[in-house]
N, C-alpha and C positions, 0 to 999 in steps of 0.2 A: 682573251689574252693569249699570247703565243707561248712558245717554249721558253722556259726561264733561262736567262743568261747565267753566266758564271757567278756574278755577284748575287743574283737572285737565288741561285742554288745554295749559296751559303746561308741566306736568310731562311730558306726552306729548312735547312738542316738545323738552324738555331730554333726555328718555330717548332719543329718536330721534337727536338730535345726538351724544350720548355713544356710542350704539351705532354710528353711522356713523363716529365718530372711532376707536372700537376696531377696526372692520373696516378702516378705512384704515391704522391702525397695524399690524395683522396683515399687510395686503397689502404695506406698506412693508418690514416685517421680512422677509417672504418674498422680496421683490425684492432687498433688500440681501443676504440670505444667498445667493441665486442668483448675484448679481453677484460676491460674494466667492469663491464656488466656481469661477466662470468665470475670475476673476483668478488663483486658485491653479492651475487647469489650465493657463492660459497660462504662468504662471511655471514650472510643472513641465515643460511642453513645451520652454520656452526653456532650462531647466537641462539637460534630457536632450539637447537639440541641442548645447548648449555642451560637455557631457561627451563626446559622441561626437566632436565636432570636436577637443577637447583630446586624446582618446585617439589619434585618427588622426595628429595633429601630433606627439605623443610618439613614436609608432611610427616616423614619418618621420624625426624627429631621431635616434632610436636607430639606425635603418638607415644614415643618413648618417654617423653617428659610427663605426659598425662598419666601413663601407666605407673611410672615411678612415683608420682605424687599420690595417686589414688591408693597405692599399696604401701605408702610410707607409714612409719610408726607414728609420726606426728598427726597425720590425718586420722588414723585409727584412734588415737588418744582424744582428739577434738570431738570425734563422733561419740565416743564413749561418754565424755563429759556432758555433751548436750543431751544424749539419751538419758543419762542419769538425772539431769535437771527436769526433763519432761516427765519421767516416771515419778520423780519426787513431787512435781506439781500435781500430777494425776492423783497421787496418794493423799496429798495435803488438801487439795481443793477440788474434789470430784464434782461438786455442784457447778463450779465455774466452768469446768470442761464440758459437762452435760449441757449447760446453757449455750455454750459456744457451738456445740454439735447440733443442738436443736435449732439455733438461729441459722446455721448453714443449711440444715435440712429444709427449714421453712422457706428460706430464700430460693433453694433449688426447686421446691414444689411450686412456689409462686411463679417462678420463671416458666416452668412446664405448663402450668394452668394458663398463664398469659399467652403462650404460644398456641395452645389448643384453642383458646377463645378466638384469637385473631385468625387462625386457620378456619375455624367454623364460620366466623363472620364473612370471610372471603368466599367460602363455599356457598353460604346462604345467598350472597349477592349474585354469584354466578348462576345459581339455580333460579333465582328470581328473574334474571335477564333472559335466560333460556325460556322459562315459562311464559314471560310476556311476549317473546317473539313467536312462540308456538301458537299462542292464543290470538295473536294479532293485536293485542292491546299495547304492545310495546312500541308502536309507531310514534314517532316524534310529532308533536303538534307544532305547526308553524305559527308563532305568535303574531305574524304580520297578516294572517288571513282571517 
């Protein structure tokens, strides 16, 4: 193609202006997207910071409430009443309490003995396997031969 004519120069100018507009639009779109991403990051950072602050305040409020409850006169009174009931029961029915204590002790002793027995049985089995391997008697016999 040769040198553009006067009419074609106008078309070139229009094409250049449109192309520049397209590139400017692409640049503006990219800048707008980047700005939105930064705004979202700032918002997420703000939300994260607010969530951390809220969690620490919630924990502080709960700790204060527990402390206030634990040191309240009502709780002290409830504990005193229950302790008085237990002491009265111990005084009135010592045999019942002794039987309860014996039963718990027997149950604990039974649990310990059971664990010792199962541990000993597992140990015996392990020793038997080692002994059989060392003496060569622990070889498996193929039932098909």
